C-alpha positions in Angstrom: 0.1 0.2 0.0 1.7 3.2 -1.0 2.2 5.9 1.7 0.7 9.3 1.1 3.1 12.2 0.7 2.6 14.6 3.7 3.7 17.6 1.3 0.8 17.0 -1.5 -1.9 16.2 2.0 -4.2 19.7 2.7 -3.1 21.5 5.6 -6.1 21.4 8.1 -7.1 24.2 10.2 -4.8 23.4 13.1 -2.3 23.0 11.2 -2.4 26.2 9.6 -2.7 28.1 13.0 0.3 26.4 14.2 2.4 27.6 11.6 1.0 30.7 11.4 1.8 30.9 15.8 5.3 29.3 14.7 6.1 31.8 12.2 5.1 34.8 14.4 7.4 33.5 17.5 9.9 33.2 15.6 9.6 36.5 13.7 9.1 37.9 17.2 12.0 36.1 18.8 14.5 37.6 16.0 13.9 40.8 17.1 14.1 40.3 20.4 17.7 38.7 20.0 18.6 41.7 17.4 17.8 44.1 20.8 19.0 41.8 23.6 22.0 40.1 22.2 23.1 42.1 19.5 22.6 45.5 20.1 23.0 45.3 23.9 26.5 43.3 23.8 27.8 42.5 20.1 27.7 46.1 18.7 27.3 48.4 22.3 30.9 49.9 21.4 29.9 50.8 18.3 26.5 53.0 19.5 28.4 54.6 22.0 29.3 56.9 19.6 25.8 58.1 20.1 24.1 60.0 22.4 20.3 59.5 23.5 19.1 61.6 26.3 23.1 62.4 27.7 23.5 59.0 27.3 26.0 56.5 25.5 22.8 54.5 22.8 24.5 51.3 23.1 24.4 51.4 27.2 20.8 53.0 27.1 19.5 50.3 24.9 21.2 47.7 27.2 19.9 49.6 29.8 16.1 50.6 28.9 15.7 50.5 25.2 15.5 46.7 25.6 13.2 46.6 28.1 10.7 48.7 26.4 11.3 46.3 23.1 10.1 43.6 25.2 7.5 45.0 26.2 6.5 46.6 23.2 7.5 42.4 21.6 4.9 41.3 24.7 1.8 43.4 23.4 2.6 42.4 19.4 2.2 38.7 20.5 -1.0 39.8 22.6 -3.1 41.1 19.9 -1.5 39.4 16.7 -2.3 35.9 18.4 -5.7 37.3 19.2 -6.4 38.2 15.3 -5.6 35.1 14.7 -7.8 33.2 17.0 -10.4 35.1 15.4 -9.4 34.3 12.3 -9.0 30.4 13.2 -11.5 30.3 15.6 -14.6 32.1 14.7 -17.1 30.9 16.6 -15.5 30.7 20.1 -16.6 33.5 22.8 -13.8 35.3 24.2 
């Protein structure tokens, strides 16, 4: 009996939901990585050449900016998941 090729099967709704969820999480984690690691640690010396509010930019991003970005990422995730839930589960009552 031949096996079904998974790439030819149509995706069922919960698979599309989780694929969209994982794509969103992947993008948000990439943004978080850039701000919390690359800008705050790796490129901090180069960014410290610039000032923001009287402080070196690299220092400001490491101490304040990455926290603001993290809060914005949480808000973005909550809003986008609400939109995704409404798209894939229109009958659910929230």
